[in-house]
N, C-alpha and C positions, 0 to 999 in steps of 0.2 A: 726094530721098532721105529727107528727114524724113517724107513722107507714108508711105513703105515701111516704116519702122521702127515706126510706130505699131501697126499690126496684130500685128507680131511681139512687142512689149511687152505687148499685150493678152493674146495667146494664152499667153505665159509666165507672166503674172500669174494667168491662170485656172488653169494647170497647178499653180503653186505652191499656190494656195488649195485645189485639190482634194486635192493630197498632203497638206496640213496638216490638212484635214478629215478624210481618211481615217486619218491617224495619231492625230488627236484622238479619232476614234471608237473605235479599238482601244485606246488608253490608257485612255479612260473606261470601256470594257467590262471591260478587265483589272482595274481597280481596283474596279468595281462587282461583279464576279463573285468577288473575292477572299474566301476564306473563313477563318474563325478556329475554331481547334479547342482542346479541352481534354481533357487525358488523364483517363481513368476511374480513379479511385483509391479504395481501400477507406476507409471512415470510420465512426466510432462517434458516438454522441450518447446523452445520458441525460435523463430526467425526474427531478429530485431535489426533496427536501423537507428544509429545515433546521429542526431542532427542538431544544428543550432538555429534557433529561431526567435520570432519577436511576438510579444503579446499586443493585441490591439483592442481598444475599447473606445466608446464614446465618452469622454470625460473632459472636464474643464478645471482649471486652476482656480483657488479661492484666495482671497487676500484679506489682510486685517493690518491696518496702519498701527504702528507702535509695538508690533510683536504680539505673541501669545503667552499669556501667563498660565492658562490651563486649557487643555482640551476636554470638552465635556463629554464627548463621545469616544469609544474605543476604536482602535485601528480595524479598518474592514467593517465597521458597523453599519447597518442600514439606517439611513436618516429619512425623515420626511421633509416636505417642502416647508420652509420657515423655521425649521428646528434649529436651535443654537447648537453649533459644533465646537466653538472655542470663544474664549473671553479674554479681556484684558481688564485688570482691577486698577482702581485709583491708587492702591498701595501694593507694590509688588508682593509683599509678605502675606497678603490676604489670601493668595492661592493655596498655600498649605492649610491655612485656617478653615477655609471653605471645603477643601477636600476632606479633611478630618470631620468636619460637621456633617458632610453627606454620608460618610461611612457610619458615624454614630446614629443617625437617624435611620439608616438602613438596618442597623443591628437592632435597635428598639422595635421596628416594625416586624422583624422576624421573631423576636422574643415574644410580642403580643400575639403573633400568629400561633406560636407554640402554646402559649397560655390558653388559647381557645380550645385546645384539644383536651380530650378527657383521658386521664391516666389509665392505662391498662387497655385501651381501645386498639384493635387491629394492630397487634405487635408485629405481625409478618410484614405489614405494609411499611411500617417505619424502618425495619431492618432492610427491606428491599430499597427504600429510598437512600439510605445510607450507601449501600453497595452501587446503586445506580450513580450517585453523585461523585463517589470516588472513582468509578469507572470513566465517567465523562471527564474529570480532571486529568487522570492518567492518560486517556486517549489523546486529549487535546496537547498534553506535553509531548507525547511520543511522535505526534504528527507535526509538531512545531506550529500548531495553531494557537497563537497566544493573543489573538483578539478575544476579549472577554475573559481573559484568564482569572481576573480578580473576582468576577461574578462566580466563576465555578469554584473558587476557593471559599468564598462566602457560602456558597450552596452546600459544601461539604460540612462547614461549621454548623450551619443551620440544621441540616438533617441529622447531625450527631446529637445536637441539644434536644431536638424533638424526640429522637429515639430514647434518650436517656429519661426524658420526661414522661413518655409513654410507658416506660418500663419501670417507672417509680424511683429512678436513681436521682431525680431532681424533683423537689417539692414545689408547689405553687408559690410558697412563701420565699423561696430561693429565687424564682423567677422575678417576683414582684421586687424583690430587694435589688437584683441586677438591673431591672428596667428603671427603678427609681435613681440609681447611681448614674446610668447613662444619661437619663434626662436632666440631671444636675450638671453633667459636663456639657450637654447641649446648650443649657441656659447660660453657662459661663462663656462658652465659645460664641454664642450668638451676639454677645457684646462686642466681640472682637471682629466679627464678619464686615466686609466692606462691600459696597455696591460696585457694580462693574462700570467701567468708563467706556468700554466698547465690547461689542459681541458680533460674532460672525454667525449668520444664519444661512442655512442651505437654500439656494434659489430654486432647486428642484429636488425631487426624492432621488435616492441613489445610495451608493455605498462610499463612505468617507475614508480618505487616507490622509495622514499628515505629511506624506511624501510625494513630491512632484519632480519630474525629470526633464521637462521640456519637450517631450515627444507627444503630448496630448493632442495637439493640433495635426500632427503628421500621421500618426498610427490610429485612425479612427476606424470603427466597426466596419464601415463599408468601403473606404479607400483601399484598404489592404486586399480586398478581393480583386482590385484591378492592377495590383502590382506585378511587376515582371522580375525575373531573378536579378537582373541589374538593379532594379530599384531596392530590392532586398539588400544586396551588397552595399549599396550607397548609404543605408542607414547608419552603419558604424562610423562613418566619417562626417556624418551630418552635424553641423554646428547648432546646438540647441542651447537656450538660456532659460533660467528660471529667475523671475524678479525677486528682489530683496524682501519685499513685503508678502511674498508668497507663503501661505501657510498650510498648503496641502492641495488636495484635488477631490472631486466628487465624480464618480463614474456613473453614468445615467443609463448605461445598458445593463440589463440583468443577465449578463453573459459575457463571454470573451471569445476572441479569436487568437489562434496561434498560427503564425505564418513562417515557412521555412522553404528554402530552395534546395532541391535534390536533383540528382541526375535523372534524365528521362527514363533510363532503365528501372529505377526504383519506383518512379511514378507510375509506370506501366503495371507494376505489381499491385498496386492499390485500386480499390474501387470507390467511386465518388458516392457520397451519401451513406456509406458504410461506416459503422462505429468501430473505433480502434482504441487500444489501450496506449496511454502515454504516461511515461514515468519521467518526472522532472527532477533535476539535481538541484542542489543548493539549498535555498531556505525552505522549499517544500519537498518532503520525501513521502512518496506514496504514488498510488495508481489513479489515473483519471480516465474515465471513458469519454471520448469525444468523437464527434461525427466529421468525416472528411466533406467539408462543404463544397470546396471547388479545387480544380486542378487547372493551372493556367496552360496556355499554349506554350509549346517548347521554344526556348531561346538558347541558342548555342548549346544544345544538348541537355538543358536543364528546364525544370518546371517549378512553379510555386505551389506548394500545398498549403491549403488554409483549413485548420481544424476549428470546430465550433463546439462550445460547451456552455451550459447555463448553470452548472455547479461549481462549488468551491471558489466562489466569487471573492469572499472575504479573505480566504486564505492566500489567493494568488494576485490579490490586487496590487501589491508592490512589485510584482515581477514584471520585467520588460524584455531584456535579452536573456535567453535562457537555453541551456542545453536540454535535450530530451531524447528519451529512447522510444522509439515507435515499434510496437509489436506487430510486425507484418502478418505473421501466422503462428497459431499455437497448436500443438500436437498433444494428444493425450491417449495412452494406450498401455501396453503391457511391454516391459523391458525384457529383451532377449539378447543373450550373448551372441556374438557373431559366430562363434565356433560351434554353436548348437544348431545352426541352420542346416537342414538336410534337403535333399531333392527326392520327392516321392516317386513312386512307380509311374504316375500319371504325369510326371515332369513339373509338379507344382513344388513351391517351396513349403517347408513346414518344420516342425521340431518333434522329437520324440519325448514324451512324457512318462514318468515312472507311475504306474497305475496297478496296485495289487501285484507287485513283483513282476509285471509285465511291461514292455515298452509298447507305448501306443502312439501312432503317427498322427499329428495335429496339424492341419494347413494353417498357415499364417499369411497376413498381408503386411508388407512392410510399408510404414508411412513416414518414418524419419531414421536417418542413418548418423551415428556418432562414430567416434574413433574405434571402439571396440564393442558396440552393441547396436541393436535396432530397437525402435519402438514399433510394435505391431498393433493392429486394430483389436479392440475388445468389444465383443457383442454379448452383453449380460443375458440376453434372451435365448442365446443358443447354447445347447447342452453339449454340443460336440466341439465347441470352440475352446481356445486356450483360456484359461481363468487365472485370476490372481491365487496364489497358493499352490499351483500345480508344481511338481518337481521336474524341471527341464533337464533332460539328459545332455550334459555338455560334451562328455568325452567317453566313448565306449566303441568297441570293434564289432563289426557285423550286426548292426542293428537291423531289425525288420519289425513290421507291425505284428504284435502278439508275442513277440520273443520273451521267453522266460529269462528274467535277469537275476543272476545269483547275487 
C-alpha cells in the first residue's frame, strides 16, 4: 500500500507546483504590466527678474506756514487748479468740529437722496448696489488702496440704508426723523465752527500727497530718461532735504516712470516699447502693466531700464525707491511629467495617453522645463493634440501606438 501511495503523492506535488507556477506567472505579469497615469492639466510658469528701482514724476512741494490743522483732500486724490487741499484754523480745536460737521452734512445729503426713492422700486438694483459697494471697499482694503477709504465706507452705509428703504424695512417717517436729528446736530455744531486763518490751494491740477521726500526736483519725468547706471547708484547717497513748512506735494504728470539698473544680459532679453508685468513689494501689492519706454546705452556692463505707466497713480504716489519683480516671459500650456516623455518612431517627442483601453501616441512641443515636469504647448483647435483631462501614461513597459492596455 505504501508503494502505491508514493506515485500519487508525487503526481499531486507536481500538479500543485504547476498550478503555483502558473498563478505566479500571471501575478507577476499583472504587476509588471500595471500602468501609472497622470491627468493632463493646464499650468503656467514665468521667468522673472527682481530689481530695485526709483519712481520718477513731475511734482513740486507745497507749503503752508503755521502747519496744517486739516487736509481737505484725501491721499492720492486728484485736485484741480485753485482747489483747497489743506487749511489752518484760528483755533486748533476747530479742525475736529469742522470734520464732524462735514460728515453730518454728507449723511443728511445721502438720507435725502434715499428719501427721494420709491419704496418697492427696482429691488434687484438696490441689492446690486450694496454688493458693489461692499466689493469696492473690500477690494480697496485687500490692495492697500487707502486713498478715499472713508468715502467707500460711507458708500456701503448709504447703499444699505437705500436697500432697506426700498425693501420696506425703513419707513419714510423713520428717514425724516433721522434727517431732523442730524440737522439739529448740524445747527449746534455750526455755532462752534471757526473760520480758517490760512489755506493751501493747488497751483496746478494734479495728484496730491501729504508726503514729500526731497527727490521731487531730482527724479523728474524726463530727467530719469537720461540717467546712466552710475546716476541710479548715486541716488541712494544723495543728500535731500524737506523744508519744515512743507506739507506735501502735487504730482503734475498723469503717470509715472520706474527706473532701474540691470546687467546688459537681462537688458538684451527685453524689448523696448513692449508691455511687461511689474509686481511691487511693500506698500502696494499687486500687478501693474507698464511699457518699457527706454533702455540706456551700456555702462560697465549695465543698462538703465525705464518703465512707463499712466495707471495706479493714486496708489503709487508715495512710492520712491522700491523693489519690483519683472515678468520677463510667461508660459502657459499643459503640464507633463518628465518620466512620461517618449520618443516616437519618427524621432519626435511625445507622450502616450490612455484612450478606450488603448495607448495612443501624441506629439508634444516643450516650451518650459522645471525640475520634474515640462510645460508643453496646447492647441485647443487641434483634435489630435494633447488636451486637458487626457490620461497621460507615466510608466508602463513596451508601449506602442494602439497597444491594448489591460
